[in-house]
N, CA, C and O atoms as a GROMACS GRO file, in nm:
protein
  496
    1MET      N    1 -18.212  -7.313  19.806
    1MET     CA    2 -18.086  -7.376  19.770
    1MET      C    3 -18.093  -7.436  19.630
    1MET      O    4 -17.995  -7.431  19.556
    2SER      N    5 -18.210  -7.493  19.594
    2SER     CA    6 -18.219  -7.557  19.463
    2SER      C    7 -18.208  -7.456  19.350
    2SER      O    8 -18.176  -7.493  19.237
    3LEU      N    9 -18.236  -7.329  19.378
    3LEU     CA   10 -18.225  -7.228  19.274
    3LEU      C   11 -18.080  -7.192  19.241
    3LEU      O   12 -18.053  -7.137  19.134
    4ILE      N   13 -17.988  -7.222  19.332
    4ILE     CA   14 -17.849  -7.185  19.306
    4ILE      C   15 -17.761  -7.306  19.278
    4ILE      O   16 -17.642  -7.290  19.253
    5THR      N   17 -17.817  -7.425  19.282
    5THR     CA   18 -17.738  -7.544  19.250
    5THR      C   19 -17.782  -7.597  19.115
    5THR      O   20 -17.897  -7.583  19.075
    6ARG      N   21 -17.690  -7.658  19.047
    6ARG     CA   22 -17.719  -7.712  18.916
    6ARG      C   23 -17.786  -7.848  18.929
    6ARG      O   24 -17.770  -7.918  19.029
    7GLY      N   25 -17.862  -7.884  18.827
    7GLY     CA   26 -17.918  -8.017  18.821
    7GLY      C   27 -18.058  -8.027  18.877
    7GLY      O   28 -18.115  -7.929  18.924
    8PRO      N   29 -18.112  -8.147  18.872
    8PRO     CA   30 -18.250  -8.168  18.917
    8PRO      C   31 -18.262  -8.160  19.069
    8PRO      O   32 -18.163  -8.163  19.142
    9VAL      N   33 -18.385  -8.149  19.114
    9VAL     CA   34 -18.414  -8.136  19.256
    9VAL      C   35 -18.360  -8.255  19.336
    9VAL      O   36 -18.316  -8.238  19.449
   10VAL      N   37 -18.362  -8.374  19.277
   10VAL     CA   38 -18.312  -8.492  19.348
   10VAL      C   39 -18.165  -8.474  19.382
   10VAL      O   40 -18.122  -8.507  19.493
   11SER      N   41 -18.088  -8.423  19.289
   11SER     CA   42 -17.945  -8.400  19.317
   11SER      C   43 -17.927  -8.297  19.427
   11SER      O   44 -17.842  -8.314  19.515
   12THR      N   45 -18.006  -8.191  19.423
   12THR     CA   46 -17.997  -8.088  19.525
   12THR      C   47 -18.035  -8.143  19.661
   12THR      O   48 -17.966  -8.118  19.760
   13ALA      N   49 -18.144  -8.217  19.667
   13ALA     CA   50 -18.188  -8.275  19.796
   13ALA      C   51 -18.084  -8.372  19.849
   13ALA      O   52 -18.056  -8.375  19.969
   14THR      N   53 -18.026  -8.450  19.761
   14THR     CA   54 -17.923  -8.545  19.804
   14THR      C   55 -17.801  -8.471  19.857
   14THR      O   56 -17.744  -8.510  19.959
   15PHE      N   57 -17.761  -8.366  19.788
   15PHE     CA   58 -17.645  -8.287  19.830
   15PHE      C   59 -17.669  -8.222  19.967
   15PHE      O   60 -17.584  -8.229  20.055
   16ILE      N   61 -17.785  -8.159  19.983
   16ILE     CA   62 -17.816  -8.092  20.109
   16ILE      C   63 -17.825  -8.195  20.222
   16ILE      O   64 -17.777  -8.171  20.333
   17SER      N   65 -17.888  -8.308  20.194
   17SER     CA   66 -17.898  -8.413  20.295
   17SER      C   67 -17.761  -8.469  20.331
   17SER      O   68 -17.737  -8.503  20.447
   18TYR      N   69 -17.672  -8.478  20.234
   18TYR     CA   70 -17.535  -8.522  20.262
   18TYR      C   71 -17.465  -8.423  20.354
   18TYR      O   72 -17.397  -8.462  20.449
   19LEU      N   73 -17.482  -8.294  20.325
   19LEU     CA   74 -17.419  -8.192  20.409
   19LEU      C   75 -17.470  -8.198  20.552
   19LEU      O   76 -17.395  -8.176  20.647
   20ASP      N   77 -17.598  -8.229  20.567
   20ASP     CA   78 -17.658  -8.230  20.700
   20ASP      C   79 -17.633  -8.361  20.775
   20ASP      O   80 -17.602  -8.360  20.894
   21CYS      N   81 -17.648  -8.474  20.705
   21CYS     CA   82 -17.643  -8.605  20.772
   21CYS      C   83 -17.541  -8.700  20.711
   21CYS      O   84 -17.542  -8.819  20.742
   22ARG      N   85 -17.454  -8.651  20.627
   22ARG     CA   86 -17.352  -8.732  20.560
   22ARG      C   87 -17.414  -8.845  20.478
   22ARG      O   88 -17.519  -8.826  20.417
   23LEU      N   89 -17.352  -8.960  20.476
   23LEU     CA   90 -17.395  -9.070  20.389
   23LEU      C   91 -17.539  -9.116  20.414
   23LEU      O   92 -17.612  -9.138  20.318
   24PRO      N   93 -17.582  -9.131  20.540
   24PRO     CA   94 -17.722  -9.172  20.559
   24PRO      C   95 -17.821  -9.073  20.497
   24PRO      O   96 -17.921  -9.114  20.438
   25GLY      N   97 -17.794  -8.944  20.510
   25GLY     CA   98 -17.882  -8.844  20.449
   25GLY      C   99 -17.883  -8.852  20.299
   25GLY      O  100 -17.987  -8.837  20.235
   26ALA      N  101 -17.764  -8.876  20.241
   26ALA     CA  102 -17.754  -8.886  20.095
   26ALA      C  103 -17.825  -9.010  20.042
   26ALA      O  104 -17.866  -9.014  19.927
   27ILE      N  105 -17.839  -9.112  20.125
   27ILE     CA  106 -17.910  -9.233  20.084
   27ILE      C  107 -18.061  -9.216  20.102
   27ILE      O  108 -18.139  -9.256  20.016
   28VAL      N  109 -18.102  -9.157  20.213
   28VAL     CA  110 -18.244  -9.145  20.245
   28VAL      C  111 -18.315  -9.042  20.156
   28VAL      O  112 -18.429  -9.064  20.117
   29ALA      N  113 -18.250  -8.932  20.124
   29ALA     CA  114 -18.316  -8.824  20.049
   29ALA      C  115 -18.373  -8.871  19.915
   29ALA      O  116 -18.492  -8.850  19.891
   30PRO      N  117 -18.294  -8.933  19.826
   30PRO     CA  118 -18.355  -8.974  19.699
   30PRO      C  119 -18.461  -9.082  19.715
   30PRO      O  120 -18.558  -9.088  19.640
   31ILE      N  121 -18.442  -9.169  19.815
   31ILE     CA  122 -18.544  -9.271  19.840
   31ILE      C  123 -18.675  -9.203  19.882
   31ILE      O  124 -18.782  -9.240  19.834
   32ALA      N  125 -18.665  -9.104  19.970
   32ALA     CA  126 -18.784  -9.034  20.016
   32ALA      C  127 -18.852  -8.956  19.904
   32ALA      O  128 -18.973  -8.935  19.907
   33ILE      N  129 -18.775  -8.912  19.806
   33ILE     CA  130 -18.834  -8.840  19.693
   33ILE      C  131 -18.904  -8.936  19.598
   33ILE      O  132 -19.014  -8.906  19.549
   34PHE      N  133 -18.844  -9.051  19.571
   34PHE     CA  134 -18.899  -9.141  19.470
   34PHE      C  135 -19.006  -9.239  19.520
   34PHE      O  136 -19.089  -9.283  19.440
   35ILE      N  137 -19.006  -9.274  19.646
   35ILE     CA  138 -19.104  -9.370  19.696
   35ILE      C  139 -19.248  -9.322  19.675
   35ILE      O  140 -19.329  -9.400  19.624
   36PRO      N  141 -19.284  -9.199  19.710
   36PRO     CA  142 -19.423  -9.157  19.686
   36PRO      C  143 -19.461  -9.159  19.537
   36PRO      O  144 -19.573  -9.196  19.502
   37ILE      N  145 -19.367  -9.121  19.451
   37ILE     CA  146 -19.395  -9.124  19.308
   37ILE      C  147 -19.416  -9.267  19.261
   37ILE      O  148 -19.508  -9.297  19.185
   38TYR      N  149 -19.330  -9.354  19.308
   38TYR     CA  150 -19.339  -9.495  19.270
   38TYR      C  151 -19.471  -9.555  19.317
   38TYR      O  152 -19.540  -9.622  19.241
   39LEU      N  153 -19.507  -9.530  19.442
   39LEU     CA  154 -19.629  -9.587  19.497
   39LEU      C  155 -19.755  -9.524  19.436
   39LEU      O  156 -19.858  -9.590  19.425
   40GLY      N  157 -19.746  -9.397  19.398
   40GLY     CA  158 -19.864  -9.328  19.346
   40GLY      C  159 -19.882  -9.337  19.197
   40GLY      O  160 -19.993  -9.317  19.148
   41VAL      N  161 -19.776  -9.367  19.123
   41VAL     CA  162 -19.786  -9.367  18.977
   41VAL      C  163 -19.745  -9.501  18.916
   41VAL      O  164 -19.821  -9.561  18.840
   42VAL      N  165 -19.627  -9.547  18.950
   42VAL     CA  166 -19.574  -9.668  18.885
   42VAL      C  167 -19.652  -9.792  18.925
   42VAL      O  168 -19.690  -9.872  18.839
   43VAL      N  169 -19.676  -9.809  19.055
   43VAL     CA  170 -19.745  -9.930  19.102
   43VAL      C  171 -19.885  -9.941  19.043
   43VAL      O  172 -19.919 -10.045  18.987
   44PRO      N  173 -19.969  -9.836  19.053
   44PRO     CA  174 -20.104  -9.851  18.995
   44PRO      C  175 -20.110  -9.823  18.845
   44PRO      O  176 -20.217  -9.833  18.785
   45GLY      N  177 -19.997  -9.789  18.783
   45GLY     CA  178 -19.997  -9.752  18.641
   45GLY      C  179 -20.053  -9.857  18.548
   45GLY      O  180 -20.136  -9.826  18.463
   46LYS      N  181 -20.010  -9.982  18.563
   46LYS     CA  182 -20.060 -10.089  18.476
   46LYS      C  183 -20.210 -10.109  18.494
   46LYS      O  184 -20.282 -10.132  18.398
   47TRP      N  185 -20.255 -10.101  18.618
   47TRP     CA  186 -20.398 -10.117  18.645
   47TRP      C  187 -20.476 -10.004  18.580
   47TRP      O  188 -20.581 -10.028  18.519
   48LEU      N  189 -20.426  -9.880  18.592
   48LEU     CA  190 -20.495  -9.766  18.532
   48LEU      C  191 -20.501  -9.778  18.380
   48LEU      O  192 -20.604  -9.748  18.319
   49VAL      N  193 -20.392  -9.823  18.318
   49VAL     CA  194 -20.390  -9.841  18.173
   49VAL      C  195 -20.489  -9.949  18.132
   49VAL      O  196 -20.562  -9.934  18.034
   50ARG      N  197 -20.491 -10.058  18.207
   50ARG     CA  198 -20.580 -10.170  18.176
   50ARG      C  199 -20.727 -10.128  18.186
   50ARG      O  200 -20.810 -10.177  18.110
   51HIS      N  201 -20.759 -10.038  18.278
   51HIS     CA  202 -20.898  -9.998  18.300
   51HIS      C  203 -20.924  -9.854  18.255
   51HIS      O  204 -21.013  -9.788  18.309
   52GLN      N  205 -20.848  -9.805  18.160
   52GLN     CA  206 -20.859  -9.664  18.120
   52GLN      C  207 -20.992  -9.626  18.059
   52GLN      O  208 -21.028  -9.509  18.059
   53ALA      N  209 -21.066  -9.722  18.008
   53ALA     CA  210 -21.196  -9.692  17.948
   53ALA      C  211 -21.307  -9.683  18.054
   53ALA      O  212 -21.415  -9.634  18.023
   54HIS      N  213 -21.282  -9.729  18.174
   54HIS     CA  214 -21.383  -9.728  18.280
   54HIS      C  215 -21.412  -9.583  18.321
   54HIS      O  216 -21.319  -9.507  18.345
   55PRO      N  217 -21.540  -9.545  18.329
   55PRO     CA  218 -21.575  -9.405  18.360
   55PRO      C  219 -21.519  -9.355  18.494
   55PRO      O  220 -21.478  -9.239  18.504
   56GLN      N  221 -21.516  -9.440  18.595
   56GLN     CA  222 -21.464  -9.395  18.724
   56GLN      C  223 -21.312  -9.375  18.720
   56GLN      O  224 -21.259  -9.285  18.784
   57VAL      N  225 -21.243  -9.458  18.645
   57VAL     CA  226 -21.098  -9.441  18.631
   57VAL      C  227 -21.070  -9.312  18.554
   57VAL      O  228 -20.981  -9.236  18.592
   58ARG      N  229 -21.146  -9.288  18.448
   58ARG     CA  230 -21.128  -9.164  18.371
   58ARG      C  231 -21.156  -9.041  18.457
   58ARG      O  232 -21.086  -8.941  18.448
   59ALA      N  233 -21.259  -9.050  18.541
   59ALA     CA  234 -21.291  -8.938  18.630
   59ALA      C  235 -21.179  -8.916  18.732
   59ALA      O  236 -21.143  -8.803  18.762
   60PHE      N  237 -21.125  -9.026  18.785
   60PHE     CA  238 -21.014  -9.015  18.880
   60PHE      C  239 -20.893  -8.948  18.814
   60PHE      O  240 -20.833  -8.859  18.873
   61VAL      N  241 -20.858  -8.992  18.694
   61VAL     CA  242 -20.743  -8.935  18.624
   61VAL      C  243 -20.766  -8.787  18.595
   61VAL      O  244 -20.675  -8.706  18.610
   62ARG      N  245 -20.887  -8.751  18.553
   62ARG     CA  246 -20.918  -8.609  18.529
   62ARG      C  247 -20.903  -8.527  18.657
   62ARG      O  248 -20.847  -8.418  18.655
   63GLY      N  249 -20.954  -8.581  18.767
   63GLY     CA  250 -20.943  -8.510  18.894
   63GLY      C  251 -20.799  -8.497  18.941
   63GLY      O  252 -20.758  -8.391  18.988
   64ALA      N  253 -20.722  -8.605  18.927
   64ALA     CA  254 -20.581  -8.600  18.966
   64ALA      C  255 -20.504  -8.502  18.878
   64ALA      O  256 -20.416  -8.431  18.927
   65THR      N  257 -20.536  -8.498  18.751
   65THR     CA  258 -20.470  -8.405  18.660
   65THR      C  259 -20.503  -8.261  18.696
   65THR      O  260 -20.416  -8.174  18.695
   66ALA      N  261 -20.630  -8.237  18.729
   66ALA     CA  262 -20.670  -8.102  18.772
   66ALA      C  263 -20.598  -8.062  18.901
   66ALA      O  264 -20.554  -7.948  18.916
   67ALA      N  265 -20.585  -8.157  18.994
   67ALA     CA  266 -20.514  -8.128  19.119
   67ALA      C  267 -20.367  -8.097  19.092
   67ALA      O  268 -20.311  -8.006  19.152
   68ALA      N  269 -20.305  -8.172  19.002
   68ALA     CA  270 -20.165  -8.146  18.967
   68ALA      C  271 -20.151  -8.007  18.905
   68ALA      O  272 -20.057  -7.934  18.937
   69ALA      N  273 -20.242  -7.971  18.816
   69ALA     CA  274 -20.238  -7.838  18.755
   69ALA      C  275 -20.256  -7.730  18.861
   69ALA      O  276 -20.190  -7.626  18.855
   70GLY      N  277 -20.344  -7.754  18.956
   70GLY     CA  278 -20.363  -7.658  19.066
   70GLY      C  279 -20.239  -7.644  19.151
   70GLY      O  280 -20.203  -7.533  19.191
   71ALA      N  281 -20.172  -7.755  19.179
   71ALA     CA  282 -20.049  -7.750  19.258
   71ALA      C  283 -19.940  -7.673  19.184
   71ALA      O  284 -19.866  -7.595  19.244
   72ILE      N  285 -19.930  -7.696  19.054
   72ILE     CA  286 -19.831  -7.624  18.973
   72ILE      C  287 -19.864  -7.475  18.970
   72ILE      O  288 -19.775  -7.391  18.983
   73ALA      N  289 -19.993  -7.443  18.954
   73ALA     CA  290 -20.034  -7.302  18.954
   73ALA      C  291 -20.004  -7.236  19.088
   73ALA      O  292 -19.958  -7.122  19.093
   74GLY      N  293 -20.029  -7.308  19.196
   74GLY     CA  294 -19.998  -7.254  19.329
   74GLY      C  295 -19.850  -7.228  19.346
   74GLY      O  296 -19.810  -7.125  19.400
   75ALA      N  297 -19.768  -7.322  19.301
   75ALA     CA  298 -19.622  -7.303  19.309
   75ALA      C  299 -19.580  -7.184  19.223
   75ALA      O  300 -19.490  -7.109  19.260
   76THR      N  301 -19.645  -7.168  19.109
   76THR     CA  302 -19.613  -7.055  19.021
   76THR      C  303 -19.642  -6.923  19.091
   76THR      O  304 -19.563  -6.829  19.081
   77VAL      N  305 -19.753  -6.915  19.162
   77VAL     CA  306 -19.788  -6.792  19.234
   77VAL      C  307 -19.683  -6.763  19.341
   77VAL      O  308 -19.637  -6.649  19.354
   78VAL      N  309 -19.645  -6.864  19.417
   78VAL     CA  310 -19.544  -6.845  19.523
   78VAL      C  311 -19.411  -6.800  19.464
   78VAL      O  312 -19.350  -6.706  19.514
   79LEU      N  313 -19.366  -6.868  19.358
   79LEU     CA  314 -19.239  -6.831  19.296
   79LEU      C  315 -19.244  -6.692  19.234
   79LEU      O  316 -19.147  -6.616  19.242
   80THR      N  317 -19.357  -6.657  19.174
   80THR     CA  318 -19.371  -6.526  19.112
   80THR      C  319 -19.368  -6.416  19.216
   80THR      O  320 -19.305  -6.312  19.195
   81ARG      N  321 -19.434  -6.437  19.328
   81ARG     CA  322 -19.431  -6.336  19.436
   81ARG      C  323 -19.289  -6.313  19.488
   81ARG      O  324 -19.252  -6.201  19.522
   82ALA      N  325 -19.211  -6.420  19.492
   82ALA     CA  326 -19.075  -6.406  19.541
   82ALA      C  327 -18.982  -6.344  19.437
   82ALA      O  328 -18.887  -6.274  19.472
   83ALA      N  329 -19.009  -6.369  19.308
   83ALA     CA  330 -18.917  -6.326  19.203
   83ALA      C  331 -18.949  -6.189  19.146
   83ALA      O  332 -18.858  -6.115  19.110
   84VAL      N  333 -19.075  -6.155  19.136
   84VAL     CA  334 -19.115  -6.028  19.074
   84VAL      C  335 -19.125  -5.923  19.185
   84VAL      O  336 -19.223  -5.919  19.260
   85ILE      N  337 -19.022  -5.840  19.194
   85ILE     CA  338 -19.013  -5.745  19.305
   85ILE      C  339 -19.012  -5.599  19.261
   85ILE      O  340 -19.022  -5.509  19.344
   86ASP      N  341 -19.000  -5.574  19.130
   86ASP     CA  342 -18.998  -5.437  19.080
   86ASP      C  343 -19.039  -5.438  18.933
   86ASP      O  344 -19.074  -5.542  18.878
   87TRP      N  345 -19.036  -5.320  18.870
   87TRP     CA  346 -19.083  -5.312  18.731
   87TRP      C  347 -18.993  -5.389  18.636
   87TRP      O  348 -19.040  -5.442  18.534
   88GLN      N  349 -18.862  -5.397  18.666
   88GLN     CA  350 -18.771  -5.470  18.578
   88GLN      C  351 -18.803  -5.620  18.576
   88GLN      O  352 -18.809  -5.682  18.470
   89THR      N  353 -18.823  -5.676  18.694
   89THR     CA  354 -18.854  -5.820  18.698
   89THR      C  355 -18.993  -5.847  18.643
   89THR      O  356 -19.018  -5.953  18.586
   90ALA      N  357 -19.086  -5.751  18.660
   90ALA     CA  358 -19.219  -5.766  18.599
   90ALA      C  359 -19.209  -5.762  18.447
   90ALA      O  360 -19.280  -5.835  18.378
   91ALA      N  361 -19.121  -5.678  18.394
   91ALA     CA  362 -19.100  -5.672  18.249
   91ALA      C  363 -19.039  -5.802  18.197
   91ALA      O  364 -19.078  -5.852  18.092
   92ILE      N  365 -18.945  -5.858  18.271
   92ILE     CA  366 -18.884  -5.985  18.232
   92ILE      C  367 -18.990  -6.095  18.234
   92ILE      O  368 -18.994  -6.179  18.145
   93LEU      N  369 -19.076  -6.094  18.336
   93LEU     CA  370 -19.184  -6.192  18.344
   93LEU      C  371 -19.277  -6.180  18.223
   93LEU      O  372 -19.309  -6.281  18.159
   94ALA      N  373 -19.319  -6.058  18.190
   94ALA     CA  374 -19.409  -6.038  18.077
   94ALA      C  375 -19.344  -6.083  17.946
   94ALA      O  376 -19.406  -6.151  17.865
   95ALA      N  377 -19.219  -6.043  17.926
   95ALA     CA  378 -19.148  -6.083  17.803
   95ALA      C  379 -19.129  -6.235  17.798
   95ALA      O  380 -19.138  -6.295  17.691
   96SER      N  381 -19.103  -6.296  17.912
   96SER     CA  382 -19.086  -6.441  17.918
   96SER      C  383 -19.215  -6.514  17.884
   96SER      O  384 -19.213  -6.614  17.812
   97LEU      N  385 -19.326  -6.465  17.934
   97LEU     CA  386 -19.456  -6.525  17.901
   97LEU      C  387 -19.484  -6.517  17.751
   97LEU      O  388 -19.529  -6.614  17.691
   98LEU      N  389 -19.457  -6.402  17.693
   98LEU     CA  390 -19.477  -6.386  17.548
   98LEU      C  391 -19.384  -6.478  17.470
   98LEU      O  392 -19.426  -6.541  17.372
   99PHE      N  393 -19.260  -6.486  17.511
   99PHE     CA  394 -19.162  -6.572  17.445
   99PHE      C  395 -19.206  -6.719  17.453
   99PHE      O  396 -19.203  -6.791  17.353
  100ALA      N  397 -19.245  -6.761  17.573
  100ALA     CA  398 -19.286  -6.901  17.592
  100ALA      C  399 -19.411  -6.933  17.510
  100ALA      O  400 -19.424  -7.043  17.457
  101TRP      N  401 -19.502  -6.838  17.501
  101TRP     CA  402 -19.625  -6.860  17.423
  101TRP      C  403 -19.595  -6.867  17.274
  101TRP      O  404 -19.653  -6.948  17.202
  102ARG      N  405 -19.504  -6.784  17.228
  102ARG     CA  406 -19.472  -6.778  17.085
  102ARG      C  407 -19.378  -6.891  17.042
  102ARG      O  408 -19.398  -6.951  16.937
  103PHE      N  409 -19.275  -6.918  17.121
  103PHE     CA  410 -19.173  -7.018  17.086
  103PHE      C  411 -19.178  -7.134  17.185
  103PHE      O  412 -19.097  -7.140  17.278
  104ARG      N  413 -19.271  -7.222  17.167
  104ARG     CA  414 -19.286  -7.336  17.259
  104ARG      C  415 -19.160  -7.424  17.258
  104ARG      O  416 -19.091  -7.438  17.157
  105ASN      N  417 -19.131  -7.481  17.374
  105ASN     CA  418 -19.020  -7.575  17.393
  105ASN      C  419 -18.883  -7.513  17.364
  105ASN      O  420 -18.795  -7.581  17.312
  106LYS      N  421 -18.866  -7.389  17.396
  106LYS     CA  422 -18.737  -7.321  17.380
  106LYS      C  423 -18.689  -7.269  17.515
  106LYS      O  424 -18.634  -7.159  17.523
  107GLU      N  425 -18.710  -7.346  17.622
  107GLU     CA  426 -18.677  -7.301  17.756
  107GLU      C  427 -18.531  -7.265  17.776
  107GLU      O  428 -18.502  -7.167  17.844
  108PRO      N  429 -18.436  -7.341  17.720
  108PRO     CA  430 -18.296  -7.300  17.739
  108PRO      C  431 -18.268  -7.159  17.685
  108PRO      O  432 -18.196  -7.081  17.748
  109LEU      N  433 -18.325  -7.128  17.570
  109LEU     CA  434 -18.308  -6.992  17.516
  109LEU      C  435 -18.376  -6.889  17.605
  109LEU      O  436 -18.322  -6.781  17.628
  110LEU      N  437 -18.493  -6.923  17.655
  110LEU     CA  438 -18.566  -6.831  17.743
  110LEU      C  439 -18.483  -6.801  17.868
  110LEU      O  440 -18.473  -6.685  17.908
  111VAL      N  441 -18.425  -6.903  17.929
  111VAL     CA  442 -18.344  -6.882  18.049
  111VAL      C  443 -18.223  -6.795  18.016
  111VAL      O  444 -18.189  -6.705  18.093
  112LEU      N  445 -18.159  -6.820  17.903
  112LEU     CA  446 -18.044  -6.739  17.862
  112LEU      C  447 -18.083  -6.593  17.841
  112LEU      O  448 -18.018  -6.503  17.893
  113PHE      N  449 -18.192  -6.570  17.765
  113PHE     CA  450 -18.236  -6.433  17.737
  113PHE      C  451 -18.282  -6.362  17.864
  113PHE      O  452 -18.250  -6.245  17.884
  114ALA      N  453 -18.356  -6.432  17.949
  114ALA     CA  454 -18.405  -6.369  18.072
  114ALA      C  455 -18.289  -6.337  18.166
  114ALA      O  456 -18.289  -6.233  18.231
  115GLY      N  457 -18.191  -6.427  18.173
  115GLY     CA  458 -18.074  -6.399  18.255
  115GLY      C  459 -17.998  -6.278  18.204
  115GLY      O  460 -17.954  -6.193  18.282
  116ALA      N  461 -17.981  -6.271  18.071
  116ALA     CA  462 -17.912  -6.156  18.012
  116ALA      C  463 -17.992  -6.027  18.037
  116ALA      O  464 -17.933  -5.922  18.065
  117ALA      N  465 -18.124  -6.035  18.028
  117ALA     CA  466 -18.206  -5.917  18.056
  117ALA      C  467 -18.191  -5.873  18.201
  117ALA      O  468 -18.185  -5.754  18.231
  118GLY      N  469 -18.185  -5.970  18.291
  118GLY     CA  470 -18.165  -5.936  18.431
  118GLY      C  471 -18.034  -5.865  18.455
  118GLY      O  472 -18.027  -5.768  18.532
  119VAL      N  473 -17.929  -5.913  18.389
  119VAL     CA  474 -17.798  -5.848  18.404
  119VAL      C  475 -17.801  -5.707  18.344
  119VAL      O  476 -17.747  -5.614  18.403
  120LEU      N  477 -17.863  -5.692  18.228
  120LEU     CA  478 -17.869  -5.561  18.165
  120LEU      C  479 -17.953  -5.462  18.247
  120LEU      O  480 -17.916  -5.345  18.261
  121LEU      N  481 -18.066  -5.508  18.300
  121LEU     CA  482 -18.154  -5.418  18.374
  121LEU      C  483 -18.106  -5.389  18.516
  121LEU      O  484 -18.127  -5.280  18.568
  122LYS      N  485 -18.043  -5.487  18.579
  122LYS     CA  486 -18.003  -5.473  18.718
  122LYS      C  487 -17.855  -5.442  18.734
  122LYS      O  488 -17.812  -5.394  18.839
  123GLY      N  489 -17.777  -5.468  18.631
  123GLY     CA  490 -17.633  -5.447  18.641
  123GLY      C  491 -17.563  -5.566  18.702
  123GLY      O  492 -17.626  -5.665  18.739
  124PHE      N  493 -17.435  -5.556  18.712
  124PHE     CA  494 -17.354  -5.668  18.762
  124PHE      C  495 -17.351  -5.671  18.911
  124PHE      O  496 -17.288  -5.759  18.970
   0.00000   0.00000   0.00000
């Protein structure tokens, strides 16, 4: 659902929760999304900054960063398996990777070009 709705995931989750549970769902969904982030990052953030030179804190941050990268890589594999289904989508993936590597921070253009390529290769 989030792939066909506009905006961030929080808006999508809130919308879907509203459709399912009306106002209570629309209230609970964003709270459920932000509470873990708040408890895991914001609350200990000042402590981590204060003790950033400590070797154990640095090791923890490195490990957490590696875990986040692994989670992102795992999500990338799942999304790629679902999206790349033939040679045309594989070509769009390859061209997108080259574009992203060459022109950093140009994601809006990449989405526009990849969408246009999809329409040209797959038709309307």
